[in-house]
C-alpha beads as a LAMMPS data file, in Angstrom:
LAMMPS data file: protein, C-alpha beads

134 atoms
133 bonds

1 atom types
1 bond types

-500.0 500.0 xlo xhi
-500.0 500.0 ylo yhi
-500.0 500.0 zlo zhi

Masses

1 110.0

Atoms # bond

1 1 1 -10.145 -5.187 7.099
2 1 1 -8.085 -3.696 4.243
3 1 1 -7.972 -0.049 4.491
4 1 1 -6.319 1.313 1.243
5 1 1 -4.672 4.750 2.683
6 1 1 -5.826 7.902 3.743
7 1 1 -6.557 7.014 7.827
8 1 1 -5.297 10.168 8.782
9 1 1 -5.579 13.890 7.386
10 1 1 -2.694 15.262 9.055
11 1 1 -0.656 11.870 10.271
12 1 1 -0.968 12.489 13.950
13 1 1 -0.941 10.058 16.427
14 1 1 -4.652 11.211 17.760
15 1 1 -5.920 10.258 14.100
16 1 1 -4.537 6.910 13.791
17 1 1 -5.705 6.133 17.327
18 1 1 -9.086 7.211 16.356
19 1 1 -9.238 5.508 13.319
20 1 1 -7.548 2.149 14.935
21 1 1 -10.529 2.140 17.210
22 1 1 -13.165 2.715 14.919
23 1 1 -11.652 -0.337 13.078
24 1 1 -11.223 -2.629 15.761
25 1 1 -15.308 -2.445 16.140
26 1 1 -15.438 -4.407 12.782
27 1 1 -13.549 -7.435 14.617
28 1 1 -11.580 -8.355 12.000
29 1 1 -7.769 -8.302 11.105
30 1 1 -6.616 -4.639 9.878
31 1 1 -4.126 -4.368 6.902
32 1 1 -3.379 -0.631 6.268
33 1 1 -1.612 0.572 3.150
34 1 1 -0.385 4.053 2.939
35 1 1 -2.168 6.916 1.325
36 1 1 -1.023 10.180 0.525
37 1 1 -2.278 11.752 3.474
38 1 1 -0.520 9.421 5.501
39 1 1 2.636 9.446 7.921
40 1 1 4.701 6.133 7.615
41 1 1 6.523 6.173 10.851
42 1 1 2.688 7.431 12.506
43 1 1 0.743 4.876 10.899
44 1 1 3.386 1.955 11.451
45 1 1 3.352 2.640 15.309
46 1 1 -0.623 2.322 15.105
47 1 1 -1.281 -0.698 12.431
48 1 1 2.661 -1.973 11.741
49 1 1 4.628 -3.488 9.863
50 1 1 7.751 -2.484 11.697
51 1 1 9.389 0.805 12.555
52 1 1 11.042 3.382 10.362
53 1 1 10.098 5.758 7.494
54 1 1 10.738 3.274 4.704
55 1 1 8.269 2.442 2.145
56 1 1 5.212 0.470 4.054
57 1 1 4.945 -2.557 2.029
58 1 1 4.386 -6.261 3.115
59 1 1 2.798 -9.583 2.101
60 1 1 0.718 -11.521 4.516
61 1 1 -1.214 -15.248 4.162
62 1 1 -5.015 -14.814 4.318
63 1 1 -6.074 -18.245 4.707
64 1 1 -5.510 -20.090 0.872
65 1 1 -4.618 -16.509 -0.508
66 1 1 -1.853 -13.791 0.125
67 1 1 -2.584 -9.941 0.336
68 1 1 0.302 -8.237 -1.080
69 1 1 0.476 -4.135 -0.225
70 1 1 2.279 -1.941 -1.879
71 1 1 3.433 1.786 -0.965
72 1 1 2.587 4.099 -3.895
73 1 1 3.112 6.869 -2.074
74 1 1 6.012 10.427 -2.470
75 1 1 5.880 11.852 0.582
76 1 1 4.641 15.386 0.110
77 1 1 2.834 14.846 -3.067
78 1 1 -0.772 13.933 -4.094
79 1 1 0.612 11.575 -6.997
80 1 1 1.837 8.242 -6.252
81 1 1 4.764 5.644 -8.398
82 1 1 5.790 2.248 -8.257
83 1 1 9.790 2.865 -8.050
84 1 1 12.137 0.204 -9.321
85 1 1 12.641 -1.095 -5.872
86 1 1 9.027 -1.633 -5.173
87 1 1 8.303 -3.348 -8.319
88 1 1 11.293 -5.737 -7.701
89 1 1 10.173 -6.324 -4.510
90 1 1 6.622 -7.391 -6.096
91 1 1 8.431 -9.590 -8.310
92 1 1 10.137 -11.329 -5.762
93 1 1 6.959 -12.030 -3.260
94 1 1 4.973 -13.089 -6.232
95 1 1 7.849 -15.841 -7.688
96 1 1 7.980 -17.317 -4.070
97 1 1 4.597 -18.840 -4.663
98 1 1 3.450 -18.285 -8.153
99 1 1 0.382 -20.182 -7.659
100 1 1 -1.025 -18.636 -4.780
101 1 1 -4.305 -16.721 -5.187
102 1 1 -2.912 -13.007 -4.539
103 1 1 -4.272 -9.710 -3.806
104 1 1 -2.454 -6.741 -4.686
105 1 1 -3.427 -3.375 -2.567
106 1 1 -2.318 -0.005 -3.124
107 1 1 -3.500 3.529 -2.346
108 1 1 -3.292 4.790 -5.794
109 1 1 -4.525 2.781 -9.003
110 1 1 -2.375 1.896 -11.448
111 1 1 -4.468 3.063 -14.153
112 1 1 -6.830 5.580 -14.039
113 1 1 -8.686 8.585 -16.011
114 1 1 -7.656 10.840 -13.428
115 1 1 -3.981 11.181 -13.542
116 1 1 -3.447 13.012 -10.669
117 1 1 -4.714 10.129 -8.320
118 1 1 -3.008 7.503 -10.678
119 1 1 0.520 6.023 -10.431
120 1 1 1.204 8.395 -13.120
121 1 1 1.618 8.341 -16.813
122 1 1 5.850 8.011 -16.189
123 1 1 5.437 5.184 -14.072
124 1 1 2.770 3.329 -16.275
125 1 1 4.498 3.648 -19.301
126 1 1 7.931 3.136 -18.047
127 1 1 6.721 0.037 -16.352
128 1 1 4.146 -1.527 -18.635
129 1 1 5.950 -4.551 -19.954
130 1 1 6.528 -5.580 -16.009
131 1 1 2.931 -4.713 -15.325
132 1 1 2.104 -7.368 -18.153
133 1 1 4.209 -10.098 -16.882
134 1 1 3.078 -9.864 -13.361

Bonds

1 1 1 2
2 1 2 3
3 1 3 4
4 1 4 5
5 1 5 6
6 1 6 7
7 1 7 8
8 1 8 9
9 1 9 10
10 1 10 11
11 1 11 12
12 1 12 13
13 1 13 14
14 1 14 15
15 1 15 16
16 1 16 17
17 1 17 18
18 1 18 19
19 1 19 20
20 1 20 21
21 1 21 22
22 1 22 23
23 1 23 24
24 1 24 25
25 1 25 26
26 1 26 27
27 1 27 28
28 1 28 29
29 1 29 30
30 1 30 31
31 1 31 32
32 1 32 33
33 1 33 34
34 1 34 35
35 1 35 36
36 1 36 37
37 1 37 38
38 1 38 39
39 1 39 40
40 1 40 41
41 1 41 42
42 1 42 43
43 1 43 44
44 1 44 45
45 1 45 46
46 1 46 47
47 1 47 48
48 1 48 49
49 1 49 50
50 1 50 51
51 1 51 52
52 1 52 53
53 1 53 54
54 1 54 55
55 1 55 56
56 1 56 57
57 1 57 58
58 1 58 59
59 1 59 60
60 1 60 61
61 1 61 62
62 1 62 63
63 1 63 64
64 1 64 65
65 1 65 66
66 1 66 67
67 1 67 68
68 1 68 69
69 1 69 70
70 1 70 71
71 1 71 72
72 1 72 73
73 1 73 74
74 1 74 75
75 1 75 76
76 1 76 77
77 1 77 78
78 1 78 79
79 1 79 80
80 1 80 81
81 1 81 82
82 1 82 83
83 1 83 84
84 1 84 85
85 1 85 86
86 1 86 87
87 1 87 88
88 1 88 89
89 1 89 90
90 1 90 91
91 1 91 92
92 1 92 93
93 1 93 94
94 1 94 95
95 1 95 96
96 1 96 97
97 1 97 98
98 1 98 99
99 1 99 100
100 1 100 101
101 1 101 102
102 1 102 103
103 1 103 104
104 1 104 105
105 1 105 106
106 1 106 107
107 1 107 108
108 1 108 109
109 1 109 110
110 1 110 111
111 1 111 112
112 1 112 113
113 1 113 114
114 1 114 115
115 1 115 116
116 1 116 117
117 1 117 118
118 1 118 119
119 1 119 120
120 1 120 121
121 1 121 122
122 1 122 123
123 1 123 124
124 1 124 125
125 1 125 126
126 1 126 127
127 1 127 128
128 1 128 129
129 1 129 130
130 1 130 131
131 1 131 132
132 1 132 133
133 1 133 134
């Protein structure tokens, strides 16, 4: 189960407990991404990976494929972005196994006709050449 963020409205423990209980009924592994309504520390307590308030990004193997989850959120904002550190991390992850089929998951779409809901025109324009290489 891939949950692409907004697992909570206010980032409370009770909201994440309810979300986890509902998702567990599906009987599948749960892979969570950060959404703009989520709280990094609280989401990690209920879904992982690891503690802390750093961006939630990770890679995991799914059989013959790989899932890479990126945190596009800007705490306190609706819009999202991919900063230099995240893009470098992504490039490093992809370089480790260049022939592995990869699913890239994030809350904000990289391109969207609705700029407040996308990664953002500045981020997209700044990193356009990197997106093409990836």
